[in-house]
C-alpha positions as CSV (number, residue, x, y, z in Angstrom):
1,M,17.5,-7.4,2.7
2,K,15.9,-4.9,4.2
3,V,13.4,-2.7,2.3
4,Y,11.3,0.0,2.8
5,V,7.8,1.0,1.5
6,E,6.6,4.6,1.5
7,D,3.3,6.1,1.5
8,A,1.5,2.9,0.9
9,E,-2.1,2.6,1.5
10,V,-3.0,-0.3,3.3
11,E,-5.6,-3.1,1.6
12,R,-6.3,-5.5,3.8
13,V,-5.5,-6.9,7.1
14,F,-5.5,-10.5,7.8
15,R,-4.3,-13.5,10.3
16,T,-3.2,-16.6,9.2
17,E,-1.5,-19.3,11.5
18,H,1.7,-17.8,10.9
19,G,0.8,-14.1,12.1
20,Y,-0.4,-11.4,11.4
21,G,-0.6,-10.1,7.3
22,V,-1.2,-6.8,6.0
23,G,-1.7,-6.0,2.3
24,V,0.0,-2.5,0.8
25,V,-0.2,-0.7,-2.2
26,E,2.2,1.5,-3.2
27,T,1.8,4.2,-5.8
28,R,4.7,5.8,-7.8
29,E,4.7,8.3,-10.8
30,A,7.8,9.1,-13.4
31,G,7.9,9.6,-16.5
32,G,4.3,10.6,-17.1
33,R,3.2,7.0,-16.2
34,T,2.1,5.4,-12.6
35,F,3.5,2.5,-11.2
36,T,1.5,0.3,-8.8
37,Q,3.9,-2.0,-6.5
38,R,1.5,-4.5,-3.8
39,A,3.2,-6.5,-1.2
40,T,2.4,-8.0,2.1
41,L,3.6,-6.8,5.4
42,W,4.2,-9.8,8.0
43,F,3.9,-9.3,11.6
44,K,3.9,-11.7,14.8
45,A,1.8,-9.3,16.9
46,S,-1.8,-7.7,15.6
47,P,-0.9,-4.4,14.0
48,D,-2.7,-1.5,15.2
49,L,-3.9,-1.1,11.6
50,R,-6.8,-0.9,9.1
51,Q,-7.9,-0.6,5.9
52,G,-7.6,2.9,4.2
53,D,-4.3,4.1,6.3
54,R,-1.3,5.0,4.7
55,V,2.2,3.7,6.2
56,N,5.8,3.7,5.8
57,A,7.3,0.6,6.7
58,S,10.3,-1.6,6.3
59,G,10.9,-5.2,6.7
60,Y,13.3,-8.1,5.2
61,L,12.6,-9.0,1.8
62,S,11.0,-12.3,0.6
63,A,9.4,-13.2,-3.0
64,R,7.5,-16.1,-4.4
65,A,7.0,-16.6,-8.2
66,R,3.1,-18.1,-9.1
67,S,1.3,-18.6,-11.9
68,Y,-2.3,-18.4,-12.7
69,E,-4.8,-18.7,-15.6
70,K,-6.9,-15.5,-16.9
71,D,-8.1,-15.9,-20.6
72,G,-7.0,-19.2,-21.4
73,E,-3.1,-17.8,-20.8
74,T,-1.0,-18.6,-18.3
75,K,0.7,-15.5,-16.5
76,W,2.9,-15.0,-14.0
77,V,3.4,-12.4,-11.0
78,A,5.8,-12.1,-7.7
79,D,4.3,-12.5,-4.4
80,V,6.5,-9.6,-2.6
81,S,6.2,-10.2,1.7
82,L,8.2,-7.9,4.1
83,N,8.9,-10.5,7.2
84,G,9.4,-9.2,10.3
85,A,7.8,-5.7,9.4
86,L,8.2,-2.6,11.1
87,V,6.2,0.3,10.9
88,Q,7.6,3.8,10.8
89,S,5.0,5.8,10.7
90,V,1.0,5.8,10.2
91,V,-1.7,7.7,9.1
92,Q,-4.8,6.6,10.3
93,G,-7.6,6.5,7.7
94,A,-5.5,9.2,5.8
95,P,-6.8,9.6,1.8
96,A,-4.3,9.9,-0.5
97,V,-3.0,13.4,-1.3
98,E,-5.1,14.6,-4.4
99,E,-5.0,18.1,-6.4
100,A,-6.9,20.9,-4.8
101,P,-10.2,21.1,-6.9
102,E,-10.4,24.2,-9.2
103,D,-12.3,27.2,-7.6
104,P,-15.8,26.8,-8.4
105,W,-16.5,30.8,-7.4
106,G,-13.6,32.0,-9.7
107,G,-11.8,33.0,-6.5
108,E,-14.5,35.6,-5.5
109,T,-16.2,34.7,-1.9
110,T,-19.6,36.7,-0.4
111,W,-19.7,37.0,3.0
112,A,-23.1,37.5,4.4
């Protein structure tokens, strides 16, 4: 099944014996809550991406469940991958869009 990530931030870029991986995080808000999803985009050739880039991409979904120990408790997670990834667009080194800060001058500007 082909899936998409939208406006995902690149957290890391790495190489393995199987190809190139790009770890991304996608953040969404719904119902007053913030949800974060992580995925790994897999490429055969080196992608022109670096940490901090924001991407829209697609690929073929695969997932693998794994467990780990934390505070003496077994936790389970799903490692989500997009294989044969294709990047539709990228904004290199772009920060996340944030609200504009409140005007510290109260809306008045003095020109010299």
